[in-house]
N, C-alpha and C positions, 0 to 999 in steps of 0.2 A: 649837792641835792638842791640846794635852795636855788642855785642858778638855773638848774634843768627845770625846776617848778616854775621859776620866773619867765623862762622861755616858752613853756608850755601854755601858760596864761596869755602871754602876747600872742600865740597863735590861735587860741580859741577867741581871744577878743577881736582878732582881725577876721575871723571867719563868719560868714553869713549864710544861713540855711534857708532852703525854700521848699515848698510843698512836695511831698513824695512824688516821683515820677514813675511810671510804668517799666517793668523790668520783666526778663523772662521768668523769673521765680516770684513775681508779684510786685507790689509797689515797694520802692527803696527810698529812703530818705536821702537828700543829696545837700552838698555845701559846697561853697568856693571861699577861698582864702585870698587875703590881699597879697598882690605879688611882691612889692617891697618889704612887707613884713616878713614873708616867707624867706627872702633871699637874706634878710638881717638876721633870722633865726639860724639859717644854714650856715652862716660865717660864725655865728657865735659858737654853734655846736662843734665846728671844725675847730676852733682855736680851744676849747675845753678839751677835745680829744687829744690834740697835739701837744697840750700842755701836761698830760699825764703821762708817766712812763707806762710802756706797754711790752708785752712780750711777743706781740704780732709785728712783723714787719710793716713799716708805714712806706707806701710808695711814693717815691719822689716826683713821678709823672701821672697825671690822670687827665682824662678828657670824657666828654660825652660818650655814652650815656651813664658813665660810672663816676661818681665823685667829681660832677660839674658844677662849678659855681660862678656867679654873675661877676666875679672879680678875676676869674681867669682871663687871660688873652695870650696871643701868640707871640712868640720871641721876638719877630720884628714883621713889619709889612702888614698887609691885610690878613683877615682871617674869611673863611667861607664855609659853608655848610651844603651838602648834599642832601635834598629832600627827596624821598622816593615813595612809591605807594600808589594803589588804586584811586584814591580820593585825593591825591597830593595838589591837582589844580584846583578843586573845590577850597581845600584847605588854604592855599596861598591867596586865592580869590577873596577870602574873607579877612586875612591876617595882613596882607599888603595893599597899597593904595593904588598901584598901577592896573593897566588894563591887561590881566593875565591871558585873555582869549586871543590878544594881538599879537603873542609870541608864537608865530608859525610861519615858516617852516623851523624846525630845530637849528639851534645854532645862534639863534637871534638873542639880544639882550636888550633890557630896559632899565633905566634908572626907576627907582621905586623907594617907598619910605614905610617905615614900621612905627605906628604908634604903640607906646607900652606904658599907659597911664598907671600910675602917676609919675613915672621915671623919664619922660620926655620922649622924642623921637629919634630914629635911627634911620639915616640915609643909607641907601644899600643899591646894589646892581643885581637884577634877576636875570639868570641865562637858562633858557630851554635847552636842555641836553637831549631830551626826547620827550613823547607826549606824557611819560609818568616820572621823569628825572629832571629836577631842576637844580641850579646852583643859586645860591645868595652869597654875593661877595659883599663883606663890610669893612668898611675904615671908618673911624680909626680903631686901632687894635684894642684900645680900652673898653669898646662897646661889643665886642665880640662875643663875650662871656655873657652879657646882659642878653642879646639877641638870642644866643642858643637856650638860655634858661627860660626866655619869654617864650619861644616856640614850643619848647617842651612842655610848659606849663599849660599852655592853651590845647596842645594835643591831647593831653591827659585828662582835660576837662575840670582841673581842680582850682584854676586861677580865674579870680574875678576880673572881668574885662567889660561888663555891661550891666546896664540897671536891671535888665531882663536876666535874672539868673538862670533862667531854664534854656537860654541859648545855648546850644552846643555845636560846635565847629567840628567838622569830621577829623577825627585824631588817629589813634592806632587803627591800622597799621601803617600810618606814616613813620618812615625812618628819617631820622635827622642826625647825620654824621658829620664830622670835620672833613674838609677836603682842600685841594689846592684852589686858591682864589683865581677867578677871571680877571680881565682887564675891568676897572672900574669906571663908569661914565660919569663925568662931573656934571656936564649939562643936560638939559632935557627936562621935560615935563614928569614930575614924580607921582602927581595925584591926577586920577581919572574921577571926575565929578559925576560922569555918567553912571557909574556903578550904583546899583541900588543900596549897597551896604558894605561896610568893612568896619573892622574893630576901631572904635573910638572916631567913627566918622562924625565931622561936625554936624549939628543939628540946624545951622542956619543955611545950608546950602539950598538953594531955591531954583527950581528949574520950571519952566513953562508947562502947563498940564497938557497931556495928549488929548486929541479931541475925543470927545465921547462917542463909544461905537453905538450905532442905532441900527438895528436890523429892520429893513424894509421888505415886506411880503410882496412877492411878485403879483402884478396885475390878474384879476381872476378870470379876465377875458383873454388872457395871453394865451397862444397855442401851446398845448403841452409838448415837453422835449421826450425824445424816444432815446433808449438806449441800444446797443448794439444787438442786445438780445431781444428786442422788442417783437420781431416776427417768431421768434421761437416761442416766446409766450403765448401769443395768439394761436399758432399752430397746436400748442399742447392744450387749448382750451382754458387759458387762464382768465380769471376774473380781474380785469383792469380797472384802475382807480388812480385820481390824481393824487400825487404825493410829491412834496418839495419841487412843484414845477414839472415833473415827470410823469409820464403815463407807466404806471408800476403794477405788478401782479400782487392781489391780495391773497388770493388762494386759487387751488386748482380744482379739487375734487371737494373736499369738505374739511374743515378743521380738525375733527377727530382722527380722520384718515392720514392727514398729512402729519398731525402730533405722533400718530403710532409709527410713522415712517421714519421721523427724526430719531425718535427713542429706540427703535429695533435696528435702523440702519443709519443713514445719515441724511441731512439737508443740505441743500445748495440755496445761497441767497444772492441775487443780482446786486453787485455793489458797484456796477460801472456808472452810475449816476453820483457818486460820492466823491468827494475832494480828497486830495492826498497831499500830504507833507513830507518831504524827505529831508532829514537831517544827516549831515555827515562830518566827519572830522573828530580827532582825539577827545575833544571835551564833550561830545555828544551824549556819551554814556551818563556823565554826571548830570548834565543840563536836564535830561530825559527824566531824571527822578524828581526834579523840580517842577516840570511841567505836567507830568503824569503822576497824580498821588499815590495810584495803586502800584506804581512800579517802583520794585526795591532792588538792591544789587542781587538778593538771592532770588528773585523772580526769574532770572536768566541764566540758563546753562549752556545753551548752544544757539547756534544761528538757526534763522527761519522759525523762531518760536513766535506766538502771538499772545497777547493778553488783551482783554477788554478793559478800557479804563475811561478816564475823563481829561479833556484838554481844559487846564483852568484860563478862564478870561482874564484881561488886565485887571479887573476889580478883584480878582481872587475870591469871589463868591461861589462856594460850592454849588449852591442853588441855581446857578447859570451855567454850569459847565455842560461842554458839549461831549454827547457820547461818542467814543472812538475806539479804535483797535490799533494797538502799536504792535509792530512787526520788527524784530532785531534780525537784520539781514547779515551783518558782520559786526564785529566788535567796534567800529566806527561808522556804521550806516545803519540808520534806522528809518522806518517809514511809519 
């Protein structure tokens, strides 16, 4: 009992708490534990369990997700994990150092690296099997267990990996299971310094700043542009006013009459003067949730849905956001 109590003390001493975070049932207290301490305690508990006689059958083979330890390793050769899930691209983009978005089409591989502070770096090869399925091949065998435990710890959100304890990398329902390894790539660039952030990213990376965006109002004396519906607006008796360089309708009959029409039936708005950004590709869904703060995975249930949102500028200041409407055309195409 004294040994168990000592191990509990070690876990508590290696645990860092941070302010309560919002949850579905109200605010919840959160904490993260040091990765190396957690692995040391796991091994110590395993030795205690194996040293005592038991009536239960003790398995001779074990692997992720049950009874997986950092000291585990394959019998020979390289080890590998298959990672799958809706948010697997975002998860790997934050946990690995390579350019995940460049892995297109499926079947391509890249050399990569995994920082596991304070246990050192693990070089690996990442292979894209499909947009939501990846393989991570790891040599040497001695580091396979460490890599699996590290990935599992990050996905559950209980492992300390950054000074900002509130950072949460998308985890479950990410599935991490052992699989057959792919060909390991010895040479090549493993680190993409153009990524905005990844776990244990060095703080001394310096890149030239992008030029500051400055909006210039169009000249007041410039001739107003017209939309393809301009003649229709005139024919319907619209009151036209200058808007963003276009001659646009502001109302037709009266504000009250048009308000009632929208509430009781429907309203149409001429959007032919607006700009359109179209994003396509497997990672579009994940990146869209970053660009548009009002969009979440639960916001979309089928194609051709729309949602009013904001496009975050490079400064990430919400007070400077651009009003926009996002439309999901298909699972990999967004307007």
